[in-house]
N, C-alpha and C positions, 0 to 999 in steps of 0.2 A: 697588843695589836688591836686596832680598831676593827669594827664589824666590816666596814667597807674594804679594808686591807685584807681581811680574812676571805671575804667574798672574791676579791680579785685573785688571791693566791689559789683558791680552790677551783674557781670557775673560769678564770681567765679575764684579761682586761676588757675584752669585747662584750662581756656579760654584765658589766657594771658601769654606770655612768652617773650623770648629775640629773637632778630634778628640782625645779623651782620650789622654794619653800621647804624642802626636805633635805636630809643629809645626803641622799643619793637614790639611785635606781638600780634594781637588779632585774635581769632579763633571762631567766633560765630557758633552755631549749629542749629539755627532756624531763621525764619524771625523776631521773636520778639527780639532775642538776637542781630541780625544784626541791627535792628532799635535802640536798646539801645546803641550799640557801636557807631553808627554814631551820635546819639544825644550827647553822651559824647565827641566825637572827635570835633564836632562843638562847643560845649560849651567851650572846652579847646583850640580852634583854632589850633588843631593838624591835619595837613594834612596827608593823607594816600596813600600808594600804594595798590591799589585793585588788588588782584591776585588770580587766580584759581590754577591750577596745575603748572603754569609757562611755558606752551608750547609757549607762545607768549611774554616772558619777553623781547626779543630783539626788539619788535615792539614799535616804538614811541621814542620821545625825552627823555633824562635822566631827572630824577625828584629830583634835589638836595634839594628842599624845603620839601620833604616828610619826616615825622618823624616816622610813624607807618606802619607796614605791616598788611594789613587786608586780611586774607585768607578766601576764600569762599567755600573751599572743604568740609566744614562741613554742608553745606546747603543741606541736604538730606531728604527733606520733603516728603510728600505723592506723590506716583506715581499712576496715574489713566490712564488706557488705555481703550478706547471705540472702540471696534472692529466693532460695528454696524455703527458708524458715521465716523470711520477712523480718530480719533483725540486722543491726549494724553496730560495730564497735567504732566509736568516733572520738578523736582527740578534742580536748576542751578549748584549745587555742584557735581552732579552725573557724573560718567564717561560715555561718549557717547557710548563706546563699550558695557558697561554693560546695558545701556538703550536700545540699539539696540537689544541685545539678549533678554531682557525682553519683548520688543514689539513683537518680533517673537514668543515667547512662548505664550504670552497672546492672540495673534490673530491667533494661529494655523498656522503661516507662511503666513497669508493672507496680512499683511501690513509690510512696512519697515519704519524705522526712517530715514528721508532724510538728513543725514549729512555726510560729509567727514572729520572726525577728522584727524589732522596731526600727532597724536601720540596716543599710547594706553592710555596715561594719560590725554588726552584732556577732559575737562569738558564741559557740555552743556553751562554753562555760558560763558566760554571762546570762544566757537564757535559763540555765539550770540554777545558778546561784540566786537569781532574782525570782524565778518561778512565776513570772508574770503571765497571767492567762491571756490567750489570744482570741481573735475573732473566728478563725477557721478551725483550729485544732484544739482549743480548750486549754486545759492546765498541763504544763510539762510533766507533773508528777504522774500523770496517767499513762505515760509512754516510756518512763525510765525503768529498765529492768535491773540495772546494776551500775555501780559507780566505782571508780578507782580514785582514791583520795590520798593526799599527803597531809598528815596532821601537823599541828603547830610544832611538835617535837622533831619533825623530819621523818617520822615513821610513815611508810607507805602501806595502806590498807585497802581491802576490797569489801564491798557489800553488795549482795545480790549477784546476778550473773547474766548469761545470755538467754536463758529460757524463762518463760513466764512463771512457772511453778517451781521457783528455786528458793523460796523463803520459808524457813522454819523459825519460829520465834519472832522477834521484832524485825520489821523492815527498816533497817537503819538508813538505807538510801534516802528515804523520805525525810529523814532528819536534816540532811544537808541541803535539800532543795528549798530555796527561799530563805536560807540562813545568811545570805549576803556575804559568804566567805568568812564568817566569824567562827566557824567550827572546824574548818579544814579547807584545803584548796583542791578543787576538782581537777583531776589530771585527764580522765577519759570516762566515757560512759557507754553502756550497752543500751540501745534504743530500739523499741518495738516500732517497726515501720507500719504504715497504713496502705491498703490497696489504693492505687490510683483510680479515680472515678472514670467511668466510660464517657460521661459528658458533663460539661459545666456551663453555667450561664449566669449573668449578673442582671439584677433587676432593681429599679428604684420604686419604692413603695411609699406614697404620700401618707404621713401619719402625724397629726397635730401633737400628740403626746406619745411617749414610749409604750404606754399600756396598750395602745391600738396596734403596736407592732409585735406583741407577744404571740398572737395566733399565727401570723405568717412566719415568724421566726421558728415556730415549732413544726413546720411542714416536714414530712419525712426526708426530703432531699435537701433541706436547708442546712448548709454547712457554715457559712459566714453570715452574721447578721449584725449590722451596726446602725443604730438609730442616731441621727445627728440633729442638734438644734439648728436654728436657721443660720446662725453665724458660721458654724462649721460646714453646713450643707453648701454654702456659697463657695467653699474651697473645692467642691466637686462640680461647681456650676449648676447646682440644683436650686430651685426657686424657694424652698422653705423646709420646715422640719419634715423628716422622713427617714426611711431606712434603706440602706444599701444591702441587698440580700444576694448571696451567692447560692445557687442550687448546684448540687454535684451528686453524681451517682449513676445508677442505671438510666439509660437514655429514656426509657418509657416513663420512669418515675419523675425524671426532671421535666419531661414534656407535660405530664399531668399536673404537676405542681405549678409550672409556669402558667398553664391555662387557668388554674385556680386564682393565681395572683392577679392576672389581668382581669378576669371576670368579677372577682369578689373584692379586690383591693385597689383596682385602678392602676396596677403596676405598669411600668414601661421598661423596655430593655435599656441596660446601662453599660457604659464602658468598664470592662473588668479592671483596668488600671486604677480605678478609684479605690480598690481594695488596698493597693500599695500606699495610697495617700492616707487612708484611715489607719493602717499599721503605723505609719510615721507619726501620727498624732499622739501615740502612746509613748513615744520615746523622746530623747533629748531633754532640753531644759527650756520649756515654754514660758518660764517666769513663775508659773504655779500650776500644779495639777494634783488632784486628790482622787483616789479610787475608793468607791463606796460599794459595799455589799448590801443588797436589799432584796426582800421578797418581791417577785414580779408584781404582786398586788400593791406594793408600796411605791412602785416606780413613779407613777404619775404625780403623787403628792410630793415625793422627795425631789424629783426633778423640777417641779413647778416652784418649790421654795428656793432652790438654788438659782434657778433662772431669774427669779425676782431679785436675788442678791447680786445679779450681774454676771453670773458664770455661764459660759458656753458648756454644753453637755454632749458627751459621747456615751452611748449606752449599748449594752448587749442585753436586749430584753429577756430572752429565754433563760439566760444564766443569772439574771438578777444582779448585774454589775453595771455601774456607770462611773464615768470620769467627769469631774467638774474642773474646768480650766479657768483659773483666776489666780492672781498674786495677792488677793485681798485677804487679810486675816479673818475678816467677817465671814467670808465664804468658807474658809477652812473650819471655822467654828460651827457654821451651819451644816457642813458636811458631816461633822462629828455627830451631830444630832439626827441626821437624815435617815440613816439605815441601821444595819445591825453590826457594822464594822467598817473601819476606814483605814486607809494608808495614804499619807502624804507622799507622793512619788517625786515631787519637785516643788521647791519653794525658795523664796529669797533667803539669804543667809541668816538674817535676823530672826525669821520664823523658825528655821531649822535649829537655831541655837536656843530658842526660848520655849518651844512647845514640844510635847510628845508627838512624834510623827506616826506612830504605829497603833494609835488608839489607846484609850485608857482601860487597861485590863489588869488592875493591880493584883488580882488573884493569880495571874500567870507569871508575874515577875519573879517570885522565888524559884519556880521551876526553871524558867529561862536562865536565870543567873546560875543555878546549880549545874545545868547542862554546859553552859559556857565555862564554868570553873573546871568541869570534868575534862572537857576537850581542849581547852586552851587556858590552863591555870595561870600562865604568865601574861596573858592578854596580848599576845603577839599579833593576832589576826584582826584587822579592822577594829581596833579598840574603840568602843563607844558608839559604833555605827548603828547597832541594832536596837530593838525595843528596850526602853528603860536605860538606854545608853550603856548597855553591856558590851 
């Protein structure tokens, strides 16, 4: 019996369909169905592309060995929000925007879901599997308390839990975050919520280069900070390079920092909807986009070099991160030399096929390959997508 026939028999006809370029598509609606699907894929040695809404399809190496599309947007299990403890249990297939609204309603506006989705269709599972840092809330791994995972064998496991101090030994939840679904499929997560600020406000800070934006980005109430080169600033109807800065927190602290920005940095009030535009720049497939990690002291030199190569730049000055937008191989090569680490998040197919997208770290490859072999020995999950094409 073929894998698709087995999937139809076990899950039902409505859970299995066609997918262009692949043998088929499976669409589990619960953790039990996900486990069954993976068990059958493993038995049939059929590798799968694990996919949520597709916001991050351009991230990672091509996967020519994959035969089945495994979609996770049907994983819409129980939602639990505990306003007293400030934690929530959330399903991986749910949209982050919907979950954020649900958290606000359930807690009377007292708590926030701390994620920066790159598009309205971004799922929680996609945010966790890619672990892409955002401009408001930082790195997803800082707020994940526990995960429920289905392994490539179909075994359902848990790591961590609902309380902060729940880890003895290795914190295995961190292993799955950013692994792009190559070690297991995230079914649900316990998330630490953040208190909602008393007051927020957005400001535009003129800054010819990102190093000038580091100081204002480190103000006590600065929550989101995005420096944009001139080309990207025009998408916000701004005249030139500068930083969109969100202040959030205690009302008195926000007022004091706002006064500092106006007096010391020449800032002007800005439309807060610009933050949504900036979030969107980090997602989708813009033709080419590479993320670089650098020390704040390296930002000016690194950004200047990539700008001369023709790239538009989006930077988070205080965190030492920037994104270079270009589909030119020369820009990718320059980004590789610009900081202390890089990740090609989107690129034309020819570049994704020919170059290493996760940085050249040969000393890490044996360890990464050993972990993949331990968790997915048959290569069922996203084969070849991760660093070193493992």
